[in-house]
DRENBA-894649 format. One line per 8 residues: number of its first residue (from 0); their letters; for each residue x, y, z of N, C-alpha, C. Coordinates in Angstrom, 2 decimals. Layout:
BEGIN
NUM> A> X Y Z X Y Z X Y Z  ...
This chain:
BEGIN
0> MSRILALD> 0.68 -0.96 0.04 0.19 -0.10 0.23 0.74 1.31 0.12  0.10 2.51 -0.09 0.94 3.66 -0.12 0.46 4.65 0.84  1.40 5.40 0.72 0.92 6.68 2.14 0.51 7.73 1.32  -0.32 8.40 2.01 -0.51 10.04 2.07 0.34 10.76 2.67  0.59 12.10 2.07 1.26 13.14 2.87 0.66 14.53 2.95  0.85 15.07 4.01 0.21 16.53 4.26 1.16 17.72 4.67  0.93 18.74 4.23 1.97 19.72 4.20 1.13 21.05 5.11  1.53 21.57 6.41 1.16 22.87 6.84 2.34 23.73 6.24
8> YGGKRTGI> 2.25 24.32 4.73 2.78 25.35 4.52 3.14 26.51 4.95  4.72 26.93 5.10 4.74 28.48 5.95 5.78 28.90 5.23  5.87 30.06 5.18 7.11 30.71 4.97 8.41 30.74 5.44  8.76 29.97 6.44 10.12 29.34 6.86 10.13 28.17 6.94  8.88 27.48 7.43 9.01 25.78 8.10 7.84 25.58 7.20  7.73 24.23 7.07 6.84 23.50 6.65 6.52 22.03 7.38  5.59 22.14 8.07 5.24 20.53 8.74 4.98 19.67 7.59  5.01 18.26 8.18 5.01 17.35 7.15 4.15 15.84 8.24
16> ATTDPLQI> 3.22 15.53 7.78 2.91 14.48 8.15 2.48 13.09 7.35  2.15 12.33 7.54 2.45 10.99 7.14 1.15 9.84 7.46  0.44 9.31 6.38 -0.17 7.97 6.81 0.44 6.54 7.33  0.19 6.15 7.31 0.87 4.35 7.64 0.51 4.05 6.23  1.22 2.77 5.85 0.67 2.42 4.28 -0.63 2.07 4.34  -1.38 1.49 5.37 -2.69 1.24 4.91 -4.00 2.76 4.97  -3.15 3.60 5.20 -3.77 5.22 5.05 -5.06 5.03 5.87  -4.81 4.79 7.60 -5.55 5.05 8.42 -5.08 5.93 9.38
24> IATPLITV> -4.06 5.86 9.79 -3.47 6.53 10.95 -2.57 7.84 10.44  -2.83 9.09 10.36 -1.86 10.10 10.14 -1.14 10.34 11.79  0.36 11.12 11.10 1.32 11.04 12.53 2.14 12.09 11.94  2.46 12.60 12.79 3.46 13.62 12.51 5.00 13.13 12.07  5.40 13.62 10.97 6.72 13.27 10.17 7.84 13.86 10.52  8.08 15.55 10.19 8.77 16.34 10.52 8.61 17.44 10.23  9.08 18.67 10.56 9.47 19.85 10.03 10.61 19.96 9.43  10.52 21.03 8.10 11.58 21.19 7.45 11.44 22.66 7.48
32> QTENLMNY> 12.95 23.16 6.81 13.08 24.67 6.34 12.33 24.67 5.04  11.37 25.58 4.90 10.53 25.47 3.54 11.24 25.38 2.15  12.68 26.20 2.19 13.65 26.25 0.97 14.23 24.79 0.84  14.40 23.90 1.94 14.30 22.52 1.43 13.21 21.63 1.23  12.08 22.26 1.52 10.77 21.15 1.05 10.94 19.88 -0.18  11.35 21.00 -0.89 11.24 20.04 -2.25 12.32 18.82 -2.32  13.56 19.30 -1.72 14.43 17.92 -1.80 14.11 17.30 -0.90  13.61 17.43 0.47 12.99 16.47 1.34 12.19 15.55 0.89
40> LSDYIAKE> 11.01 16.31 -0.07 9.95 15.49 -0.54 10.49 14.42 -1.38  11.53 14.80 -2.54 12.36 14.03 -3.52 12.71 12.95 -2.61  13.44 13.21 -1.90 14.09 12.02 -0.93 13.27 10.95 -0.25  12.18 11.35 -0.22 11.03 10.79 0.81 10.22 9.57 -0.31  9.81 10.57 -1.24 8.72 10.13 -2.13 9.88 8.50 -3.14  11.55 9.27 -3.02 12.09 8.03 -3.47 12.46 6.50 -2.93  11.78 6.47 -1.46 12.18 5.66 -0.44 10.77 5.15 -0.14  9.84 5.86 -0.38 8.36 5.51 0.63 7.25 5.41 -1.04
48> EVTDMVVG> 6.39 5.26 -1.14 5.32 4.77 -1.96 4.44 6.07 -1.75  3.84 7.14 -2.42 3.04 8.31 -2.16 1.92 8.29 -2.92  0.85 8.18 -2.77 -0.04 8.25 -4.09 -0.58 9.98 -4.00  -0.76 10.37 -2.96 -1.78 11.50 -2.92 -0.91 12.63 -1.69  -1.25 13.69 -2.03 -0.75 14.76 -0.99 -1.33 15.94 -0.72  -1.68 16.29 0.69 -2.54 16.94 1.04 -1.83 18.11 1.43  -2.31 19.65 0.80 -1.68 20.79 1.34 -2.59 21.52 1.87  -2.40 22.19 3.03 -3.12 23.11 3.43 -3.49 24.45 2.95
56> QPTRHDGS> -4.91 25.02 3.02 -5.39 26.24 2.09 -5.73 27.20 3.23  -4.66 27.82 3.52 -4.73 28.98 4.45 -6.15 30.29 4.63  -7.38 29.79 5.12 -8.28 30.53 4.68 -8.87 31.74 5.92  -8.93 32.80 5.64 -9.41 33.67 6.84 -10.58 33.36 6.76  -11.50 34.39 8.01 -12.48 34.77 8.46 -13.65 34.79 7.34  -13.45 35.75 6.53 -13.85 36.20 5.35 -13.85 35.79 4.09  -13.38 34.54 4.23 -13.11 33.82 3.10 -12.22 34.02 2.13  -11.62 35.13 2.24 -10.10 34.76 1.23 -9.08 34.21 1.56
64> FSTIEKYI> -8.04 34.14 0.94 -6.84 33.49 1.50 -5.54 34.48 1.67  -5.13 33.52 2.53 -3.67 34.86 3.47 -2.84 34.64 2.16  -1.89 35.85 2.33 -0.73 35.73 1.49 0.08 34.90 1.02  0.08 33.67 2.06 0.96 33.24 1.75 0.69 31.83 0.40  -0.75 31.96 0.73 -1.53 30.98 -0.40 -0.75 31.27 -2.03  -0.27 32.51 -2.44 0.64 32.48 -3.73 1.59 31.53 -4.00  2.20 31.59 -2.61 3.61 31.02 -2.78 3.20 29.22 -2.43  2.16 28.93 -2.04 1.61 27.72 -1.76 1.72 26.87 -3.30
72> LEFIEEFK> 0.52 27.76 -3.72 0.23 27.60 -5.21 1.68 27.57 -6.39  2.46 28.66 -6.08 3.90 28.30 -7.03 4.67 26.76 -6.58  4.50 26.77 -5.37 4.82 25.07 -4.72 4.45 24.15 -5.46  3.07 24.02 -5.30 2.11 22.97 -5.99 2.43 22.75 -7.65  2.56 23.53 -8.17 2.79 23.64 -9.89 4.33 23.23 -9.82  5.08 23.41 -9.03 6.27 22.71 -9.25 6.63 21.28 -8.73  5.76 20.74 -7.73 5.54 19.72 -7.26 5.03 18.87 -8.55  3.84 19.36 -8.95 3.28 18.91 -10.28 4.24 18.09 -11.04
80> LKFPSINI> 4.84 19.09 -11.63 5.63 19.09 -12.82 6.82 17.62 -12.09  7.27 17.62 -10.99 8.41 16.71 -10.47 7.55 15.42 -10.15  6.68 15.37 -9.78 5.61 14.15 -9.51 4.10 14.41 -10.29  4.49 14.04 -11.54 2.92 14.13 -11.92 1.96 13.17 -11.39  2.00 11.81 -11.41 1.63 10.60 -10.73 0.75 10.75 -9.33  1.30 11.81 -8.84 1.05 12.05 -7.29 -0.50 13.48 -7.16  -1.67 12.34 -6.69 -2.69 13.66 -6.51 -2.76 14.52 -5.55  -2.83 15.44 -6.12 -2.95 17.32 -4.64 -4.43 17.07 -4.20
88> HRVNEMYT> -4.23 17.56 -3.06 -5.72 17.59 -2.35 -5.59 18.79 -1.53  -6.80 19.98 -1.30 -6.22 20.91 -0.26 -7.49 20.84 0.50  -7.20 21.20 1.76 -7.99 21.42 2.71 -7.74 22.34 3.41  -8.69 22.80 3.98 -9.26 23.99 4.79 -8.29 24.38 6.05  -7.36 24.98 6.17 -6.38 24.91 7.45 -6.59 25.79 8.39  -7.57 26.70 8.73 -8.37 27.54 9.54 -8.25 26.88 10.67  -7.43 27.39 11.71 -7.29 26.98 12.90 -6.55 26.15 13.30  -5.68 25.31 11.99 -5.28 23.89 12.72 -4.06 24.28 13.72
96> SKEAMQAL> -3.20 25.71 13.59 -1.90 26.06 14.33 -2.72 25.86 15.71  -3.65 26.75 15.92 -4.37 26.73 17.41 -5.04 25.51 17.84  -5.50 24.75 17.26 -5.90 23.42 17.29 -4.70 22.34 17.67  -3.43 22.52 16.83 -2.22 21.78 17.32 -1.92 22.07 18.54  -1.99 23.25 19.10 -1.26 23.97 20.29 -2.37 23.16 21.50  -3.17 23.15 21.29 -4.29 22.46 22.28 -4.18 21.14 22.38  -3.86 20.32 21.34 -3.41 18.71 21.18 -2.28 18.35 21.59  -1.41 19.56 21.76 -0.20 19.29 22.40 -0.47 19.59 24.11
104> IASGVKKK> -1.21 20.42 24.62 -1.36 20.70 25.40 -2.11 19.83 26.59  -3.08 19.00 25.40 -4.10 18.05 26.01 -3.21 16.89 26.12  -1.91 16.23 25.36 -1.39 15.69 25.48 -0.23 15.30 26.50  -0.24 16.52 27.22 0.91 16.34 28.16 2.22 17.09 27.80  2.36 17.55 26.91 3.32 18.34 26.53 3.71 19.39 27.33  5.20 19.53 27.56 5.41 20.42 28.60 5.54 21.83 28.06  5.23 22.88 28.76 5.24 24.41 28.06 6.67 24.40 27.40  8.10 24.13 27.85 9.18 24.41 26.79 9.09 23.52 25.76
112> ARRDKNLL> 8.80 22.73 25.96 8.78 21.63 24.31 7.70 22.48 23.38  6.35 22.84 24.27 5.35 23.64 22.94 6.18 24.67 22.45  6.91 24.93 22.76 7.64 26.43 22.10 8.21 26.24 20.75  8.66 24.80 20.62 9.31 24.45 19.66 8.20 24.63 18.35  8.60 25.49 17.69 7.51 26.02 16.30 7.40 24.68 15.62  8.67 23.90 15.29 8.47 22.37 14.48 7.58 21.50 14.90  7.80 21.21 16.20 6.23 20.41 16.91 5.48 20.97 16.24  4.71 22.21 16.33 3.58 22.90 16.30 3.36 22.60 15.10
120> DSTAATLI> 4.12 23.14 13.98 3.90 22.74 12.58 3.98 21.06 12.13  4.45 20.39 12.46 4.44 19.09 11.97 3.02 18.66 12.57  2.67 19.06 13.95 0.92 18.47 14.67 0.26 19.30 13.74  0.10 20.23 13.28 -0.84 20.85 12.89 -0.97 20.29 11.20  0.32 20.06 10.50 0.19 18.88 9.08 -0.60 17.64 9.51  -0.52 16.98 10.58 -1.29 15.93 11.26 -2.68 16.09 11.04  -3.03 17.14 11.80 -4.25 17.52 12.22 -5.12 17.98 10.49  -4.03 18.33 9.35 -4.89 18.90 8.19 -5.04 17.32 7.53
128> LQEFLYEK> -3.81 16.54 7.88 -4.22 14.74 7.30 -5.33 14.50 8.11  -5.61 14.27 9.02 -6.68 13.72 9.94 -8.13 14.42 9.40  -8.27 15.35 9.25 -9.56 16.11 8.07 -9.57 15.64 6.97  -8.60 15.38 6.27 -8.77 14.66 5.00 -9.17 13.72 5.02  -8.60 12.57 5.91 -8.81 11.19 6.14 -10.53 10.97 6.38  -10.67 11.95 7.14 -12.24 12.16 7.96 -13.11 12.27 7.08  -12.92 13.11 5.69 -13.50 13.57 4.63 -13.76 12.49 3.48  -12.47 11.98 3.61 -12.47 10.93 2.39 -12.95 9.70 2.78
């Protein structure tokens, strides 16, 4: 079986989550510097079979997209050229960072560890992936 990846794309860092091969459980994978994202994904996809990728869509309360959406679309186009067989899906990511922080608190992660933005970003990517799996 294959995996599904999810991205919480950011200007500096991008959180990545993945499913198990049966596509049942979403787990945090890693947070990488966004400038290194394509290289990381290329290495990962060379090792693991990936059929789908879910990318968070940053939506504001008024329904408009945040300014990072422009860069996300550019990334998606580059990704499609490099990996045309991988399906791209979008999921509204409104509140995922806030929900990720609440999940970390609820799971007992200490305050000092919660300050680590890498942990927050990969947890947010996991929430995006869980939403996609739920809707699927």
